[in-house]
TORVEX-173633 format. One record per residue: residue in one letter; x negated, y negated, z negated of N, C-alpha, C in turn. Coordinates in Angstrom, 2 decimals, always signed. Layout:
BEGIN
<site "A"; <X; Y; Z>; <X; Y; Z>; <X; Y; Z>>
...
***
This chain:
BEGIN
<site "M"; <-33.35; -60.91; +49.17>; <-32.59; -59.28; +49.01>; <-31.80; -58.98; +50.33>>
<site "H"; <-31.70; -57.83; +50.31>; <-30.73; -57.15; +51.98>; <-29.83; -56.07; +51.03>>
<site "I"; <-28.75; -56.06; +51.56>; <-27.94; -55.60; +51.65>; <-27.31; -54.88; +53.06>>
<site "F"; <-27.59; -53.23; +52.97>; <-27.34; -52.33; +53.64>; <-26.02; -51.90; +53.80>>
<site "S"; <-25.40; -52.19; +55.07>; <-23.84; -52.36; +55.36>; <-23.83; -51.30; +56.70>>
<site "L"; <-22.82; -50.52; +56.62>; <-22.71; -49.81; +57.84>; <-21.85; -50.58; +58.96>>
<site "P"; <-21.76; -49.95; +60.14>; <-21.12; -50.69; +61.19>; <-19.48; -50.39; +61.00>>
<site "A"; <-18.73; -51.42; +61.05>; <-17.44; -51.94; +60.99>; <-16.94; -50.14; +61.72>>
<site "G"; <-17.04; -49.61; +62.43>; <-16.49; -48.63; +63.22>; <-16.78; -47.29; +62.11>>
<site "L"; <-17.94; -47.49; +61.92>; <-18.56; -46.15; +61.21>; <-17.97; -45.98; +59.67>>
<site "S"; <-17.83; -46.91; +59.28>; <-17.01; -46.87; +57.47>; <-15.73; -46.41; +58.12>>
<site "G"; <-14.64; -46.34; +58.87>; <-13.71; -46.04; +58.91>; <-13.21; -44.85; +59.19>>
<site "R"; <-14.25; -44.30; +59.82>; <-14.44; -42.50; +60.99>; <-14.96; -41.81; +59.16>>
<site "I"; <-15.75; -42.42; +58.24>; <-16.24; -42.10; +57.05>; <-15.23; -41.76; +55.82>>
<site "R"; <-14.24; -43.20; +56.20>; <-12.90; -42.62; +55.37>; <-11.85; -41.54; +55.65>>
<site "A"; <-12.20; -41.66; +57.04>; <-10.94; -40.94; +57.62>; <-11.67; -39.10; +57.29>>
<site "T"; <-12.96; -39.11; +57.42>; <-13.08; -37.97; +57.57>; <-13.39; -37.04; +55.68>>
<site "T"; <-13.60; -38.24; +54.77>; <-13.40; -38.02; +53.36>; <-12.46; -37.86; +53.16>>
<site "A"; <-11.02; -38.40; +53.59>; <-9.41; -38.24; +53.72>; <-9.34; -36.60; +53.42>>
<site "T"; <-9.69; -36.64; +54.80>; <-9.40; -35.02; +55.30>; <-9.94; -34.08; +54.71>>
<site "L"; <-11.12; -34.15; +54.55>; <-11.74; -33.16; +53.84>; <-11.37; -32.87; +51.96>>
<site "A"; <-10.88; -34.10; +51.25>; <-10.70; -33.96; +50.26>; <-9.06; -33.29; +50.00>>
<site "L"; <-8.54; -33.36; +51.10>; <-6.74; -32.94; +51.22>; <-7.07; -31.39; +51.85>>
<site "T"; <-8.19; -31.30; +52.44>; <-8.27; -29.79; +52.68>; <-8.79; -28.74; +51.60>>
<site "L"; <-9.95; -29.56; +51.28>; <-10.06; -28.99; +49.65>; <-8.97; -28.74; +48.11>>
<site "A"; <-7.80; -29.40; +48.63>; <-7.05; -29.61; +47.92>; <-6.13; -28.27; +48.33>>
<site "L"; <-5.43; -28.07; +49.30>; <-4.93; -27.50; +50.17>; <-5.70; -25.82; +49.76>>
<site "A"; <-7.04; -25.72; +49.87>; <-7.34; -24.86; +49.92>; <-8.11; -24.48; +48.48>>
<site "G"; <-7.83; -25.01; +47.16>; <-7.90; -25.05; +45.90>; <-6.88; -24.10; +45.80>>
<site "C"; <-5.74; -24.78; +46.00>; <-4.34; -24.06; +45.85>; <-3.89; -22.55; +46.52>>
<site "A"; <-4.60; -22.74; +48.06>; <-4.41; -21.20; +48.50>; <-5.20; -20.38; +47.90>>
<site "T"; <-6.56; -20.51; +46.95>; <-7.62; -19.08; +46.74>; <-6.58; -18.81; +45.83>>
<site "V"; <-5.99; -19.24; +44.82>; <-5.47; -19.57; +43.46>; <-4.33; -18.17; +43.96>>
<site "P"; <-4.87; -16.70; +43.48>; <-3.73; -15.94; +43.89>; <-2.35; -15.60; +42.69>>
<site "P"; <-1.39; -15.44; +43.38>; <-0.13; -15.37; +41.79>; <-0.51; -14.56; +40.53>>
<site "P"; <-0.28; -14.75; +39.56>; <-0.80; -14.25; +38.37>; <-0.13; -13.07; +37.93>>
<site "D"; <-0.22; -12.13; +38.46>; <+0.65; -10.79; +38.26>; <+0.78; -10.17; +37.47>>
<site "D"; <-1.00; -9.90; +37.01>; <-1.01; -9.27; +36.10>; <-1.26; -9.78; +34.65>>
<site "S"; <-1.06; -11.19; +34.51>; <-1.30; -11.51; +33.55>; <+0.14; -12.23; +33.16>>
<site "M"; <+1.25; -11.82; +34.38>; <+2.49; -12.17; +33.84>; <+3.31; -10.96; +33.46>>
<site "N"; <+2.85; -9.11; +33.81>; <+2.74; -8.32; +33.51>; <+2.56; -8.10; +32.05>>
<site "M"; <+1.27; -8.25; +31.75>; <+0.77; -8.29; +30.49>; <+1.64; -9.13; +29.35>>
<site "A"; <+1.92; -10.44; +29.91>; <+2.49; -11.23; +28.56>; <+4.14; -10.43; +28.27>>
<site "Q"; <+4.60; -10.02; +29.44>; <+5.87; -9.51; +29.43>; <+6.11; -8.08; +28.66>>
<site "T"; <+4.65; -7.14; +29.24>; <+4.79; -6.32; +27.89>; <+4.67; -6.53; +26.40>>
<site "Q"; <+3.49; -7.58; +26.11>; <+3.83; -7.84; +24.64>; <+4.79; -8.72; +24.26>>
<site "L"; <+5.53; -9.36; +25.04>; <+7.09; -10.05; +24.47>; <+7.39; -9.01; +24.16>>
<site "Q"; <+7.76; -7.75; +24.76>; <+8.78; -6.30; +24.37>; <+8.07; -5.68; +23.43>>
<site "A"; <+6.50; -5.74; +23.05>; <+6.35; -4.85; +21.98>; <+6.09; -6.00; +20.82>>
<site "A"; <+6.44; -7.04; +20.64>; <+6.98; -8.13; +19.98>; <+8.15; -7.68; +19.15>>
<site "R"; <+9.22; -7.73; +20.27>; <+10.76; -7.36; +19.85>; <+10.27; -6.30; +19.22>>
<site "D"; <+10.04; -4.87; +20.08>; <+10.26; -3.75; +19.43>; <+9.51; -3.66; +17.74>>
<site "A"; <+8.38; -4.58; +17.73>; <+8.09; -4.75; +16.07>; <+8.56; -5.03; +15.82>>
<site "G"; <+10.21; -6.40; +15.74>; <+10.75; -6.90; +14.85>; <+10.30; -7.95; +14.54>>
<site "A"; <+9.90; -8.85; +15.65>; <+9.42; -9.51; +15.46>; <+10.95; -10.64; +15.67>>
<site "A"; <+11.48; -10.37; +15.93>; <+12.88; -11.08; +15.98>; <+13.59; -11.62; +14.14>>
<site "D"; <+13.25; -10.49; +13.39>; <+13.14; -10.71; +12.18>; <+11.94; -10.96; +11.10>>
<site "Y"; <+10.84; -10.88; +11.09>; <+9.65; -11.29; +10.82>; <+9.26; -12.42; +11.61>>
<site "A"; <+9.33; -12.58; +12.46>; <+8.38; -13.58; +13.01>; <+9.10; -14.00; +14.02>>
<site "P"; <+10.29; -15.09; +13.55>; <+11.17; -15.56; +14.60>; <+10.79; -16.67; +15.89>>
<site "V"; <+9.77; -17.26; +14.77>; <+9.49; -18.46; +15.46>; <+8.22; -18.29; +16.58>>
<site "D"; <+7.35; -17.85; +16.06>; <+6.39; -17.30; +17.18>; <+6.71; -16.68; +18.29>>
<site "L"; <+7.74; -15.53; +18.05>; <+8.66; -15.10; +19.14>; <+9.25; -15.83; +20.06>>
<site "G"; <+9.35; -17.02; +19.40>; <+10.47; -17.83; +20.33>; <+9.66; -19.12; +20.94>>
<site "F"; <+8.36; -19.04; +20.28>; <+7.29; -19.70; +21.23>; <+6.72; -19.15; +22.54>>
<site "A"; <+6.67; -17.40; +22.48>; <+6.07; -16.81; +23.45>; <+7.18; -16.92; +24.49>>
<site "Q"; <+8.75; -16.72; +23.73>; <+9.50; -16.50; +24.83>; <+9.66; -17.69; +25.66>>
<site "D"; <+9.48; -18.94; +24.98>; <+9.56; -19.91; +25.91>; <+8.37; -20.08; +26.69>>
<site "K"; <+6.91; -20.11; +26.26>; <+6.13; -19.88; +27.12>; <+6.49; -19.23; +28.44>>
<site "F"; <+6.86; -17.52; +27.96>; <+7.33; -17.12; +29.36>; <+7.53; -17.39; +30.48>>
<site "Q"; <+8.71; -18.52; +30.23>; <+9.70; -18.80; +30.86>; <+9.09; -19.92; +31.70>>
<site "Q"; <+8.43; -20.47; +31.23>; <+7.76; -21.64; +31.63>; <+6.62; -21.32; +32.42>>
<site "A"; <+6.04; -20.40; +32.33>; <+5.29; -19.27; +33.02>; <+6.14; -18.83; +34.57>>
<site "Q"; <+7.25; -18.66; +34.13>; <+7.90; -18.27; +35.40>; <+8.88; -19.07; +36.31>>
<site "A"; <+8.83; -20.54; +35.62>; <+9.14; -21.36; +36.60>; <+7.99; -22.35; +37.26>>
<site "A"; <+6.96; -22.17; +36.67>; <+5.68; -22.19; +37.26>; <+5.42; -21.47; +38.51>>
<site "M"; <+5.54; -20.23; +38.33>; <+5.40; -19.01; +39.49>; <+6.42; -19.38; +40.46>>
<site "A"; <+7.57; -19.53; +40.24>; <+8.77; -20.06; +41.22>; <+8.19; -21.50; +42.16>>
<site "E"; <+7.04; -22.45; +41.33>; <+6.66; -23.38; +42.27>; <+5.16; -23.39; +42.52>>
<site "R"; <+5.19; -22.38; +42.44>; <+3.57; -21.72; +43.37>; <+2.68; -22.75; +42.75>>
<site "K"; <+2.97; -22.84; +41.38>; <+1.76; -23.44; +40.27>; <+1.24; -22.55; +39.63>>
<site "Y"; <+0.36; -21.32; +40.68>; <-0.17; -20.44; +40.44>; <-1.10; -20.34; +38.92>>
<site "A"; <-1.96; -21.50; +39.37>; <-3.14; -22.23; +37.84>; <-1.76; -22.07; +36.88>>
<site "D"; <-1.05; -22.91; +36.83>; <-0.44; -23.61; +35.48>; <+0.41; -21.61; +34.90>>
<site "A"; <+1.02; -21.29; +35.67>; <+1.46; -20.11; +35.79>; <+0.58; -19.05; +34.61>>
<site "A"; <-0.30; -18.78; +35.23>; <-1.49; -18.14; +34.34>; <-1.71; -18.13; +33.56>>
<site "N"; <-1.84; -19.54; +32.61>; <-1.75; -20.24; +31.46>; <-1.83; -19.93; +30.50>>
<site "L"; <-0.09; -20.48; +31.05>; <+0.99; -20.44; +30.40>; <+1.55; -18.77; +29.76>>
<site "A"; <+1.37; -17.75; +30.97>; <+1.17; -16.51; +30.92>; <+0.32; -15.57; +29.99>>
<site "E"; <-1.01; -16.46; +29.51>; <-2.01; -15.90; +28.69>; <-1.53; -16.51; +27.15>>
<site "E"; <-0.64; -17.47; +27.07>; <-0.50; -18.39; +25.93>; <+0.64; -17.74; +25.65>>
<site "S"; <+1.58; -17.08; +25.94>; <+2.48; -16.52; +26.20>; <+2.34; -14.98; +25.35>>
<site "R"; <+1.66; -14.30; +26.15>; <+1.06; -13.33; +25.10>; <+0.01; -13.39; +24.22>>
<site "A"; <-0.66; -14.92; +23.85>; <-0.80; -14.65; +22.70>; <-0.01; -14.83; +21.70>>
<site "D"; <+1.33; -15.69; +22.26>; <+1.77; -15.75; +20.65>; <+2.92; -14.57; +20.47>>
<site "A"; <+3.14; -13.84; +21.54>; <+3.82; -12.45; +21.74>; <+2.85; -11.52; +20.70>>
<site "E"; <+1.69; -11.51; +21.20>; <+0.60; -10.55; +19.86>; <+0.50; -11.15; +18.35>>
<site "L"; <+0.70; -12.50; +18.50>; <+0.65; -13.06; +16.58>; <+1.98; -12.78; +16.52>>
<site "A"; <+3.21; -12.70; +16.98>; <+4.31; -12.45; +16.45>; <+4.51; -10.79; +16.11>>
<site "R"; <+3.94; -9.84; +17.09>; <+3.98; -8.85; +16.71>; <+3.30; -8.24; +15.83>>
<site "A"; <+1.77; -8.90; +15.17>; <+1.14; -8.70; +14.31>; <+1.67; -9.16; +13.09>>
<site "K"; <+2.76; -10.37; +13.04>; <+3.03; -10.72; +11.42>; <+4.78; -9.76; +11.56>>
<site "A"; <+4.98; -9.38; +12.70>; <+6.16; -8.51; +12.22>; <+5.83; -6.85; +11.77>>
<site "R"; <+4.57; -6.64; +12.32>; <+4.53; -5.14; +11.45>; <+3.68; -5.76; +10.17>>
<site "L"; <+3.50; -6.68; +10.28>; <+2.84; -7.18; +8.47>; <+4.26; -7.28; +7.75>>
<site "G"; <+4.89; -8.12; +7.98>; <+6.72; -8.21; +7.55>; <+7.30; -6.96; +7.08>>
<site "A"; <+7.26; -5.42; +8.65>; <+7.92; -4.54; +8.11>; <+7.04; -3.68; +6.74>>
<site "T"; <+5.28; -4.11; +7.06>; <+4.89; -3.38; +5.89>; <+5.03; -3.72; +4.61>>
<site "R"; <+4.95; -4.79; +3.77>; <+5.50; -5.79; +3.19>; <+6.77; -5.32; +2.54>>
<site "A"; <+7.63; -5.21; +3.94>; <+8.93; -4.66; +3.33>; <+8.97; -3.17; +3.23>>
<site "Q"; <+8.07; -2.05; +3.55>; <+7.46; -0.88; +2.79>; <+6.77; -0.47; +1.52>>
<site "I"; <+6.54; -1.72; +0.97>; <+5.77; -1.75; -0.10>; <+6.60; -2.25; -1.04>>
<site "Q"; <+7.17; -3.13; -0.83>; <+8.49; -3.48; -1.84>; <+9.55; -2.59; -1.85>>
<site "S"; <+9.93; -2.08; -1.28>; <+10.59; -0.75; -1.43>; <+10.22; +0.25; -2.16>>
<site "K"; <+8.95; +0.48; -2.19>; <+8.23; +1.52; -2.80>; <+8.13; +1.28; -4.53>>
<site "I"; <+7.59; -0.29; -4.12>; <+7.60; -1.00; -5.95>; <+8.73; -0.60; -6.42>>
<site "Q"; <+9.94; -0.78; -5.63>; <+11.55; -0.75; -6.80>; <+11.62; +0.69; -7.11>>
<site "E"; <+11.48; +1.43; -5.53>; <+11.50; +3.21; -6.31>; <+10.65; +3.36; -7.48>>
<site "N"; <+9.22; +3.00; -7.60>; <+8.68; +3.10; -8.36>; <+9.43; +3.15; -9.97>>
<site "S"; <+9.22; +2.05; -9.98>; <+10.43; +0.73; -10.97>; <+11.79; +1.68; -11.66>>
<site "S"; <+12.20; +2.33; -10.39>; <+13.53; +2.93; -11.08>; <+13.23; +4.27; -11.49>>
<site "L"; <+12.12; +4.72; -10.90>; <+11.91; +5.94; -11.51>; <+11.24; +6.42; -12.88>>
<site "R"; <+10.27; +4.98; -13.40>; <+9.59; +4.79; -14.25>; <+10.75; +4.80; -15.80>>
<site "A"; <+11.42; +3.74; -14.91>; <+12.93; +3.63; -15.84>; <+13.59; +4.88; -16.12>>
<site "Q"; <+13.57; +5.60; -15.15>; <+14.64; +6.96; -15.72>; <+13.67; +8.17; -16.56>>
<site "G"; <+12.49; +7.55; -16.20>; <+11.36; +8.72; -16.85>; <+11.13; +8.24; -18.60>>
<site "E"; <+11.26; +7.37; -18.65>; <+11.22; +6.78; -20.16>; <+12.93; +6.41; -20.71>>
<site "Q"; <+13.80; +6.50; -19.68>; <+14.96; +6.88; -20.45>; <+15.00; +8.52; -20.96>>
<site "A"; <+14.86; +9.26; -19.84>; <+14.72; +10.64; -19.96>; <+14.04; +10.60; -21.55>>
<site "E"; <+12.92; +10.26; -21.78>; <+11.75; +10.39; -23.07>; <+12.44; +9.88; -24.20>>
<site "A"; <+13.19; +9.03; -24.25>; <+13.85; +8.25; -25.21>; <+14.90; +9.49; -25.88>>
<site "A"; <+15.65; +10.11; -24.62>; <+17.03; +11.08; -24.99>; <+16.26; +12.40; -25.61>>
<site "A"; <+15.30; +12.40; -25.44>; <+14.62; +13.81; -26.11>; <+13.94; +13.60; -27.36>>
<site "Q"; <+13.46; +12.38; -26.98>; <+13.01; +12.40; -28.80>; <+14.39; +11.58; -30.10>>
<site "Q"; <+15.61; +11.42; -29.38>; <+16.69; +10.75; -29.77>; <+16.88; +12.42; -30.13>>
<site "Q"; <+16.82; +13.39; -29.30>; <+17.43; +14.44; -29.73>; <+16.48; +15.74; -30.83>>
<site "E"; <+15.42; +15.52; -30.67>; <+14.92; +15.73; -31.50>; <+14.97; +15.35; -32.56>>
<site "Q"; <+15.37; +13.99; -33.15>; <+15.33; +13.01; -34.55>; <+16.77; +14.00; -34.54>>
<site "Q"; <+17.68; +13.93; -34.17>; <+19.01; +14.69; -34.27>; <+18.96; +16.04; -34.81>>
<site "A"; <+18.11; +16.73; -34.53>; <+17.89; +18.29; -34.48>; <+16.98; +18.29; -35.94>>
<site "A"; <+16.07; +17.41; -36.31>; <+15.01; +16.96; -37.30>; <+16.19; +16.84; -38.69>>
<site "S"; <+16.79; +15.98; -38.49>; <+18.15; +14.98; -39.41>; <+19.13; +16.38; -39.52>>
<site "A"; <+19.41; +17.30; -38.52>; <+20.54; +18.68; -38.45>; <+19.72; +19.26; -39.67>>
<site "S"; <+18.35; +19.94; -39.60>; <+18.10; +20.51; -40.21>; <+17.81; +20.06; -41.75>>
<site "S"; <+17.07; +18.59; -41.96>; <+17.04; +18.24; -43.22>; <+17.68; +18.55; -44.31>>
<site "S"; <+19.18; +17.72; -43.39>; <+20.35; +17.70; -44.33>; <+21.18; +19.39; -44.55>>
<site "S"; <+20.78; +20.29; -43.71>; <+20.89; +21.45; -44.45>; <+20.20; +22.34; -45.40>>
<site "P"; <+21.38; +22.86; -46.59>; <+20.59; +23.44; -47.73>; <+19.42; +24.57; -47.06>>
<site "P"; <+18.09; +24.60; -47.46>; <+17.48; +25.50; -47.19>; <+18.01; +26.57; -46.88>>
<site "P"; <+17.12; +28.15; -46.71>; <+17.48; +29.19; -46.38>; <+17.41; +29.70; -47.62>>
<site "P"; <+18.15; +30.28; -48.61>; <+18.21; +31.28; -49.75>; <+16.60; +32.09; -49.96>>
<site "T"; <+15.83; +32.11; -51.01>; <+14.69; +32.53; -50.99>; <+14.75; +33.46; -52.55>>
<site "E"; <+13.82; +35.04; -52.16>; <+14.29; +35.61; -53.61>; <+12.99; +35.04; -54.33>>
<site "D"; <+13.40; +35.30; -55.88>; <+12.78; +35.01; -56.39>; <+11.48; +35.91; -56.79>>
<site "M"; <+10.04; +35.57; -56.69>; <+8.85; +36.19; -56.88>; <+8.81; +36.24; -58.57>>
<site "P"; <+8.24; +37.42; -59.21>; <+8.39; +37.80; -60.70>; <+7.19; +37.14; -60.48>>
<site "A"; <+6.80; +36.34; -61.77>; <+6.02; +35.83; -62.48>; <+4.63; +36.73; -62.33>>
<site "P"; <+2.89; +35.87; -62.52>; <+2.03; +36.87; -62.86>; <+1.54; +37.50; -63.61>>
<site "T"; <+1.10; +38.33; -63.82>; <+0.95; +38.68; -65.51>; <+0.55; +37.61; -66.31>>
<site "S"; <+0.58; +37.75; -67.46>; <-0.68; +36.36; -68.64>; <-2.00; +36.71; -68.13>>
<site "S"; <-2.37; +37.86; -68.21>; <-3.72; +38.36; -67.94>; <-4.53; +37.86; -66.57>>
<site "V"; <-3.58; +37.71; -65.67>; <-3.89; +36.89; -64.22>; <-4.48; +35.79; -64.38>>
<site "L"; <-3.47; +35.23; -65.53>; <-3.56; +33.61; -65.40>; <-4.50; +32.86; -66.46>>
<site "S"; <-4.95; +34.13; -67.26>; <-5.68; +33.49; -68.62>; <-7.26; +33.37; -67.97>>
<site "A"; <-7.59; +32.29; -68.70>; <-9.06; +31.48; -68.10>; <-10.03; +32.50; -68.67>>
<site "P"; <-10.93; +32.45; -67.78>; <-12.26; +33.31; -68.39>; <-12.87; +33.50; -69.51>>
<site "A"; <-13.61; +33.89; -70.31>; <-14.45; +34.02; -71.33>; <-15.53; +32.80; -71.02>>
<site "P"; <-15.99; +32.00; -72.08>; <-16.67; +31.05; -72.23>; <-18.36; +32.09; -71.84>>
<site "G"; <-18.98; +31.55; -70.37>; <-20.14; +32.32; -70.40>; <-19.91; +33.45; -69.44>>
<site "A"; <-18.91; +34.16; -68.88>; <-18.40; +35.32; -68.76>; <-19.38; +34.77; -67.11>>
<site "G"; <-18.56; +33.94; -66.10>; <-19.22; +33.62; -65.04>; <-18.67; +34.59; -64.40>>
<site "F"; <-20.01; +35.15; -63.14>; <-19.40; +35.79; -62.43>; <-20.36; +37.34; -63.19>>
<site "Q"; <-19.62; +38.25; -62.83>; <-20.32; +39.51; -63.28>; <-20.70; +40.68; -62.49>>
<site "T"; <-21.51; +41.36; -63.08>; <-22.16; +42.34; -62.04>; <-21.59; +43.67; -62.43>>
<site "L"; <-20.80; +44.54; -61.58>; <-20.83; +45.82; -62.09>; <-21.93; +46.94; -62.08>>
<site "P"; <-22.02; +47.77; -63.05>; <-23.10; +48.74; -62.73>; <-22.67; +49.99; -61.42>>
<site "D"; <-23.64; +49.91; -61.55>; <-23.97; +50.95; -59.64>; <-23.84; +52.31; -60.61>>
<site "N"; <-22.53; +52.93; -60.20>; <-22.32; +54.20; -60.17>; <-23.00; +55.30; -59.38>>
<site "S"; <-23.18; +55.09; -58.34>; <-24.37; +56.27; -57.64>; <-25.31; +56.61; -58.55>>
<site "Q"; <-26.00; +56.26; -59.22>; <-26.94; +56.73; -60.57>; <-26.61; +56.99; -61.61>>
<site "Q"; <-25.71; +56.91; -61.36>; <-25.46; +57.84; -63.19>; <-25.03; +59.22; -62.98>>
<site "P"; <-24.92; +60.25; -64.26>; <-24.71; +61.54; -64.18>; <-23.16; +61.90; -63.66>>
<site "A"; <-23.13; +62.82; -62.82>; <-21.78; +63.15; -62.68>; <-20.52; +63.04; -63.88>>
<site "S"; <-21.27; +63.72; -64.86>; <-20.40; +64.30; -66.46>; <-19.99; +62.59; -66.69>>
<site "S"; <-20.61; +61.51; -66.93>; <-20.23; +60.28; -67.57>; <-19.38; +59.55; -66.53>>
<site "S"; <-19.39; +59.32; -65.02>; <-18.02; +58.95; -64.41>; <-17.46; +59.77; -64.41>>
<site "S"; <-16.97; +61.10; -65.15>; <-15.91; +61.65; -65.36>; <-15.22; +60.64; -66.69>>
<site "T"; <-16.00; +60.45; -67.76>; <-15.51; +59.49; -68.45>; <-14.95; +58.03; -68.19>>
<site "Q"; <-15.72; +57.75; -67.32>; <-15.59; +56.26; -67.00>; <-14.29; +55.91; -66.54>>
<site "G"; <-14.08; +56.84; -65.63>; <-12.96; +56.23; -64.48>; <-11.35; +56.75; -65.10>>
<site "G"; <-11.48; +57.08; -66.30>; <-10.42; +58.16; -66.77>; <-9.19; +56.36; -67.63>>
<site "Q"; <-8.16; +57.05; -68.41>; <-8.20; +56.16; -69.90>; <-8.26; +56.63; -70.33>>
<site "P"; <-8.90; +55.59; -71.63>; <-8.93; +56.22; -73.49>; <-8.16; +56.72; -74.19>>
***
């Protein structure tokens, strides 16, 4: 078996070249990452929007996370760790958006609860007004029933001829037609005997 080995002087140069290349790439990698100014600005804008939406009241934990991440991003920027700063700024922006959404949800729920209470109050007022109106109607009805009825004039009783029962077999009767009778007989029928 034959093992290939480099001459002693050549292996030291390769190691030195490899170390130099690694250091150059590391420095070049740091130098190529620009400061994440846009990410920092967006994170700061989202933080302010979350505060304006009331996140301090409705989502204080998420707002706190966003603020902490933003402060860490600022510290990374000061240390020129731009990649870390960019990541922290994105996390801060996401936490701020979440806090803003929760704040808007909380504010909307508070408005709904307020409207529900207002509706319940109006409903109770309506029921009280209806009960009061019914009570007034009952009082008016009891007042009118407890007072004596207004006097009425007595009507005369009908004559006995009107109240008498019809003769058996009489039923409906037809009247003779006066238009076909002579004029002399009509003068005797309409008068009194």
